[in-house]
C-alpha positions as semicolon CSV with decimal commas, in nm:
position;residue;x (nm);y (nm);z (nm)
1;X;-0,810;-1,466;1,588
2;X;-1,045;-1,744;1,486
3;X;-1,378;-1,620;1,284
4;X;-1,658;-1,811;1,544
5;X;-1,453;-1,647;1,865
6;X;-1,432;-1,302;1,667
7;X;-1,827;-1,273;1,626
8;X;-1,865;-1,426;1,950
9;X;-1,676;-1,156;2,122
10;X;-1,811;-0,899;1,863
11;X;-2,171;-1,016;1,984
12;X;-2,120;-0,959;2,352
13;X;-1,983;-0,621;2,295
14;X;-2,297;-0,528;2,017
15;X;-2,569;-0,673;2,332
16;X;-2,332;-0,464;2,638
17;X;-2,297;-0,179;2,402
18;X;-2,664;-0,165;2,259
19;X;-2,856;-0,275;2,643
20;X;-2,876;0,123;2,691
21;X;-3,054;0,227;2,386
22;X;-3,320;-0,122;2,367
23;X;-3,533;-0,026;2,662
24;X;-3,559;0,406;2,630
25;X;-3,392;0,662;2,456
26;X;-3,003;0,712;2,567
27;X;-2,945;1,093;2,704
28;X;-2,612;1,200;2,627
29;X;-2,439;1,420;2,882
30;X;-2,096;1,517;3,006
31;X;-2,026;1,108;3,098
32;X;-2,024;1,013;2,730
33;X;-1,681;1,107;2,520
34;X;-1,627;1,016;2,163
35;X;-1,284;1,067;2,036
36;X;-0,989;0,959;1,789
37;X;-0,726;0,732;1,844
38;X;-0,403;0,772;1,669
39;X;-0,156;0,516;1,680
40;X;0,235;0,535;1,626
41;X;0,392;0,279;1,337
42;X;0,475;-0,059;1,431
43;X;0,779;-0,274;1,240
44;X;0,510;-0,469;1,049
45;X;0,473;-0,387;0,682
46;X;0,110;-0,322;0,688
47;X;0,180;-0,123;1,089
48;X;0,453;0,134;0,924
49;X;0,171;0,402;0,876
50;X;0,001;0,361;1,208
51;X;-0,346;0,310;1,272
52;X;-0,642;0,470;1,380
53;X;-0,932;0,384;1,573
54;X;-1,270;0,535;1,736
55;X;-1,253;0,536;2,147
56;X;-1,637;0,563;2,299
57;X;-1,643;0,615;2,648
58;X;-1,915;0,614;2,914
59;X;-1,824;0,670;3,234
60;X;-2,168;0,682;3,373
61;X;-2,219;0,338;3,257
62;X;-1,901;0,241;3,276
63;X;-1,837;0,173;2,854
64;X;-1,495;0,165;2,717
65;X;-1,444;0,054;2,425
66;X;-1,225;0,079;2,133
67;X;-1,349;0,019;1,769
68;X;-1,130;-0,006;1,487
69;X;-1,098;-0,141;1,112
70;X;-0,815;-0,299;1,072
71;X;-0,889;-0,613;1,144
72;X;-0,784;-0,900;0,862
73;X;-0,611;-1,277;0,858
74;X;-0,331;-1,367;0,666
75;X;-0,461;-1,741;0,675
76;X;-0,701;-1,620;0,419
77;X;-0,689;-1,842;0,080
78;X;-0,488;-1,671;-0,155
79;X;-0,401;-1,346;0,068
80;X;-0,153;-1,201;-0,136
81;X;-0,290;-1,260;-0,474
82;X;-0,635;-1,122;-0,368
83;X;-0,452;-0,800;-0,192
84;X;-0,291;-0,719;-0,502
85;X;-0,634;-0,764;-0,711
86;X;-0,798;-0,542;-0,499
87;X;-1,015;-0,809;-0,341
88;X;-0,894;-0,820;0,052
89;X;-1,179;-0,817;0,321
90;X;-1,139;-0,654;0,601
91;X;-1,346;-0,638;0,979
92;X;-1,453;-0,417;1,213
93;X;-1,296;-0,498;1,549
94;X;-1,481;-0,419;1,900
95;X;-1,262;-0,457;2,213
96;X;-1,236;-0,290;2,615
97;X;-1,005;0,000;2,589
98;X;-0,752;-0,155;2,853
99;X;-0,702;-0,488;2,645
100;X;-0,632;-0,230;2,350
101;X;-0,378;0,005;2,537
102;X;-0,210;-0,351;2,631
103;X;-0,198;-0,449;2,302
104;X;-0,001;-0,137;2,198
105;X;0,227;-0,101;2,499
106;X;0,343;-0,445;2,413
107;X;0,455;-0,344;2,093
108;X;0,577;-0,027;2,194
109;X;0,386;0,157;1,997
110;X;0,208;0,506;2,135
111;X;-0,144;0,622;2,113
112;X;-0,278;0,958;2,074
113;X;-0,610;1,058;2,199
114;X;-0,845;1,369;2,047
115;X;-1,176;1,395;2,237
116;X;-1,424;1,522;1,989
117;X;-1,638;1,839;2,077
118;X;-1,991;1,694;1,981
119;X;-2,305;1,775;2,079
120;X;-2,572;1,515;2,245
121;X;-2,760;1,519;1,947
122;X;-2,339;1,418;1,725
123;X;-2,275;1,123;2,006
124;X;-2,649;0,958;1,970
125;X;-2,636;0,917;1,569
126;X;-2,250;0,821;1,615
127;X;-2,359;0,536;1,873
128;X;-2,621;0,453;1,689
129;X;-2,439;0,427;1,365
130;X;-2,156;0,215;1,496
131;X;-2,455;-0,023;1,665
132;X;-2,565;-0,101;1,297
133;X;-2,181;-0,127;1,153
134;X;-2,133;-0,412;1,476
135;X;-2,409;-0,623;1,309
136;X;-2,230;-0,958;1,176
137;X;-2,393;-0,877;0,827
138;X;-2,198;-0,535;0,853
139;X;-1,872;-0,597;0,982
140;X;-1,700;-0,714;0,689
141;X;-1,574;-0,457;0,388
142;X;-1,408;-0,474;0,097
143;X;-1,040;-0,308;0,195
144;X;-0,884;-0,023;-0,029
145;X;-0,566;0,058;0,101
146;X;-0,579;0,455;-0,022
147;X;-0,955;0,470;-0,071
148;X;-1,095;0,289;0,175
149;X;-0,911;0,166;0,502
150;X;-0,912;0,168;0,858
151;X;-0,828;0,527;0,904
152;X;-1,109;0,676;0,639
153;X;-1,361;0,420;0,780
154;X;-1,303;0,549;1,120
155;X;-1,287;0,923;0,968
156;X;-1,654;0,850;0,827
157;X;-1,780;0,665;1,075
158;X;-1,753;0,990;1,274
159;X;-1,826;1,269;1,014
160;X;-2,080;1,159;0,846
161;X;-2,300;1,134;1,147
162;X;-2,250;1,486;1,260
163;X;-2,507;1,760;1,222
164;X;-2,317;2,029;1,059
165;X;-2,005;2,025;0,812
166;X;-1,617;2,009;0,925
167;X;-1,386;2,239;0,810
168;X;-1,068;2,096;0,744
169;X;-0,707;2,347;0,710
170;X;-0,578;2,385;0,354
171;X;-0,312;2,177;0,231
172;X;0,048;2,298;0,289
173;X;0,154;2,178;-0,049
174;X;0,052;1,960;-0,283
175;X;0,075;1,510;-0,205
176;X;0,085;1,257;-0,448
177;X;-0,004;0,888;-0,284
178;X;0,370;0,803;-0,343
179;X;0,535;1,115;-0,180
180;X;0,310;1,069;0,107
181;X;0,401;0,694;0,182
182;X;0,836;0,802;0,139
183;X;0,777;1,021;0,413
184;X;0,676;0,738;0,596
185;X;0,900;0,413;0,470
186;X;1,218;0,594;0,378
187;X;1,401;0,416;0,678
188;X;1,284;0,103;0,554
189;X;1,417;0,066;0,159
190;X;1,295;-0,271;0,099
191;X;0,903;-0,189;0,144
192;X;0,954;0,114;-0,036
193;X;1,110;-0,059;-0,309
194;X;0,852;-0,355;-0,311
195;X;0,548;-0,061;-0,265
196;X;0,719;0,135;-0,581
197;X;0,725;-0,170;-0,782
198;X;0,319;-0,225;-0,725
199;X;0,210;0,149;-0,747
200;X;0,171;0,279;-1,109
201;X;0,092;0,641;-1,245
202;X;-0,244;0,732;-1,051
203;X;-0,001;0,684;-0,742
204;X;0,168;0,972;-0,866
205;X;-0,130;1,220;-0,926
206;X;-0,211;1,510;-0,712
207;X;-0,455;1,426;-0,418
208;X;-0,716;1,603;-0,263
209;X;-0,736;1,643;0,120
210;X;-0,941;1,400;0,194
211;X;-0,743;1,153;0,013
212;X;-0,462;1,241;0,179
213;X;-0,649;1,134;0,499
214;X;-0,540;0,782;0,432
215;X;-0,258;0,825;0,619
216;X;-0,325;0,812;1,034
217;X;-0,125;1,095;1,130
218;X;-0,249;1,304;0,842
219;X;-0,581;1,199;0,994
220;X;-0,518;1,323;1,315
221;X;-0,310;1,682;1,210
222;X;-0,665;1,780;1,018
223;X;-0,866;1,680;1,299
224;X;-0,654;1,887;1,561
225;X;-0,674;2,215;1,302
226;X;-1,055;2,099;1,162
227;X;-1,378;2,334;1,303
228;X;-1,724;2,228;1,359
229;X;-2,015;2,458;1,384
230;X;-1,763;2,741;1,402
231;X;-1,598;2,578;1,673
232;X;-1,265;2,337;1,706
233;X;-1,354;1,970;1,583
234;X;-1,118;1,839;1,851
235;X;-1,163;1,955;2,263
236;X;-0,890;1,786;2,444
237;X;-0,600;1,610;2,319
238;X;-0,385;1,312;2,523
239;X;-0,112;1,089;2,492
240;X;-0,260;0,806;2,650
241;X;0,100;0,591;2,518
242;X;0,440;0,753;2,453
243;X;0,599;0,521;2,144
244;X;0,871;0,350;2,246
245;X;1,190;0,401;2,022
246;X;1,306;0,091;1,847
247;X;1,635;0,047;1,638
248;X;1,575;-0,043;1,292
249;X;1,586;-0,461;1,251
250;X;1,850;-0,522;0,995
251;X;1,654;-0,744;0,690
252;X;1,854;-0,832;0,397
253;X;2,213;-0,708;0,405
254;X;2,203;-0,521;0,027
255;X;2,003;-0,237;-0,082
256;X;1,749;-0,251;-0,395
257;X;2,027;-0,043;-0,537
258;X;2,312;-0,251;-0,468
259;X;2,135;-0,545;-0,606
260;X;2,081;-0,359;-0,897
261;X;2,495;-0,253;-0,935
262;X;2,557;-0,601;-0,903
263;X;2,299;-0,690;-1,205
264;X;2,481;-0,457;-1,413
265;X;2,819;-0,578;-1,298
266;X;2,671;-0,911;-1,421
267;X;2,558;-0,766;-1,768
268;X;2,876;-0,558;-1,806
269;X;3,068;-0,876;-1,825
270;X;2,824;-1,030;-2,009
271;X;2,839;-0,757;-2,297
272;X;3,202;-0,729;-2,268
273;X;3,287;-1,119;-2,342
274;X;2,974;-1,070;-2,591
275;X;3,148;-0,761;-2,800
276;X;3,537;-0,927;-2,780
277;X;3,409;-1,253;-2,901
278;X;3,148;-1,127;-3,136
279;X;2,957;-1,406;-2,976
280;X;2,572;-1,454;-2,830
281;X;2,535;-1,630;-2,492
282;X;2,197;-1,803;-2,555
283;X;2,184;-1,895;-2,179
284;X;2,167;-1,564;-2,100
285;X;1,956;-1,449;-2,312
286;X;1,704;-1,741;-2,183
287;X;1,768;-1,597;-1,842
288;X;1,645;-1,260;-1,896
289;X;1,398;-1,343;-2,081
290;X;1,283;-1,586;-1,838
291;X;1,281;-1,361;-1,537
292;X;1,134;-1,047;-1,689
293;X;0,868;-1,282;-1,842
294;X;0,739;-1,410;-1,492
295;X;0,771;-1,038;-1,353
296;X;0,547;-0,971;-1,638
297;X;0,301;-1,214;-1,540
298;X;0,247;-1,038;-1,237
299;X;0,230;-0,672;-1,376
300;X;-0,003;-0,837;-1,638
301;X;-0,260;-0,965;-1,321
302;X;-0,228;-0,624;-1,151
303;X;-0,385;-0,484;-1,501
304;X;-0,716;-0,643;-1,355
305;X;-0,635;-0,481;-0,999
306;X;-0,928;-0,292;-0,861
307;X;-0,668;-0,061;-0,693
308;X;-0,687;0,219;-0,880
309;X;-0,310;0,300;-0,825
310;X;-0,177;-0,032;-0,901
311;X;-0,376;-0,119;-1,253
312;X;-0,174;0,111;-1,487
313;X;0,200;0,109;-1,425
314;X;0,432;0,187;-1,710
315;X;0,689;-0,083;-1,527
316;X;0,485;-0,338;-1,738
317;X;0,701;-0,208;-2,061
318;X;1,021;-0,331;-1,884
319;X;0,885;-0,629;-1,756
320;X;0,593;-0,808;-1,944
321;X;0,481;-1,144;-2,032
322;X;0,570;-1,154;-2,372
323;X;0,946;-1,270;-2,384
324;X;0,766;-1,582;-2,235
325;X;0,614;-1,678;-2,571
326;X;0,947;-1,531;-2,808
327;X;1,175;-1,794;-2,598
328;X;1,165;-2,081;-2,790
329;X;1,168;-1,863;-3,153
330;X;1,471;-1,657;-2,985
331;X;1,700;-1,906;-2,849
332;X;1,650;-2,176;-3,011
333;X;1,570;-2,035;-3,419
334;X;1,814;-1,752;-3,294
335;X;1,576;-1,450;-3,421
336;X;1,606;-1,092;-3,332
337;X;1,238;-1,020;-3,323
338;X;1,185;-1,063;-2,977
339;X;1,521;-0,788;-2,910
340;X;1,379;-0,522;-3,156
341;X;1,041;-0,583;-2,943
342;X;1,220;-0,492;-2,643
343;X;1,398;-0,228;-2,720
344;X;1,092;-0,010;-2,848
345;X;0,930;-0,158;-2,490
346;X;1,228;-0,041;-2,277
347;X;1,239;0,302;-2,477
348;X;0,826;0,396;-2,428
349;X;0,876;0,272;-2,039
350;X;1,140;0,539;-2,035
351;X;0,902;0,778;-2,149
352;X;0,622;0,701;-1,936
353;X;0,845;0,736;-1,667
354;X;0,744;1,137;-1,753
355;X;0,413;1,040;-1,557
356;X;0,531;0,809;-1,286
357;X;0,799;0,760;-1,058
358;X;0,980;0,453;-1,101
359;X;1,259;0,408;-0,882
360;X;1,623;0,411;-0,968
361;X;1,712;0,028;-0,929
362;X;1,426;-0,026;-1,182
363;X;1,527;0,236;-1,395
364;X;1,926;0,115;-1,358
365;X;1,786;-0,257;-1,437
366;X;1,624;-0,120;-1,761
367;X;1,899;0,106;-1,902
368;X;2,088;-0,220;-1,908
369;X;1,865;-0,463;-2,041
370;X;1,824;-0,193;-2,348
371;X;2,178;-0,209;-2,410
372;X;2,150;-0,561;-2,417
373;X;1,906;-0,560;-2,686
374;X;2,071;-0,327;-2,871
375;X;2,433;-0,480;-2,880
376;X;2,296;-0,834;-2,919
377;X;2,079;-0,692;-3,232
378;X;2,452;-0,562;-3,340
379;X;2,632;-0,885;-3,292
380;X;2,333;-1,052;-3,456
381;X;2,369;-0,835;-3,780
382;X;2,707;-0,901;-3,783
383;X;2,718;-1,253;-3,744
384;X;2,510;-1,277;-4,010
385;X;2,667;-1,041;-4,240
386;X;2,951;-1,256;-4,164
387;X;2,781;-1,564;-4,269
388;X;2,671;-1,450;-4,532
389;X;3,021;-1,378;-4,700
390;X;3,100;-1,710;-4,616
391;X;2,846;-1,852;-4,803
392;X;2,899;-1,627;-5,126
393;X;3,263;-1,742;-5,124
394;X;3,158;-2,112;-5,171
């Protein structure tokens, strides 16, 4: 949706939604219903964990809208770098409930509604908060996938404006951000692998109940069992749309593990030739250094990310920008300094795996990079000894 059109639509709903509140106090009776909407996952990467929205229904006035905090545009300049750095802005969106359901029906996604057990004062407070949030100066917010996303925004809009405390059930077992994501993306190998590459040490710490509610279905389950002022928070639960089962589309034909094993095969071939012929292949060395250095640039940039779960990642010990600086001296002048440094860094990276879960394909690649470094140093020393002996015999 274009930005101008978005604000026209939003202002329209703001005027309609706030009309009853402009002239006289609103009396909230049984005609007003506030609900949490939980949507099942979609096929896109950003939709694989589902979605959350708020439904505001007034049967007396006919108002029936869905409010969600997941509006974004991939056409924003530098969208991917901004997302990695935690600088992505999302917007609040408002649309008629029938249009909201039509979109999810078209995508084959399910929608579950949980009608909240609220007092008139609670509904009045939520109504006022939504009106304030709908103002053009308030609709944009700085998005954070784990700590401030479409689900946590909806939760806070509801829970923070209640006149009492919501008590959630105790967590069944300790969860980390990474383990929770793995439960939802296990059928999407490349999505899971990509997220594992980005997520660092902080994604593997134990999370609190509030932190676990960044996932839509986690919040739905917690609302279902929550109590509010001594009574259930959810009065009724309805399935507005059943999810349509769809087969997972095949993407890249090889899995991340298969790609890593192909690298192992190539690495074994190159190491075998190097060992048998006692020869170093500088083209292969340059390739490894260049690729790892370019990957390392991404991890170096991620050090400055505002995402707490991205900024510290032990994979930077395996792939970092340093080989780009050592490339000339290593390839042209045939110095061994970088291979010593890389060996130490890779060992430190393996040690860091005690604190961070690193995917198996990455560990396999790192192991064979370490073996390459060791073999390179061994052959290099052997060649130097041969050269010294030949020089001594002259």
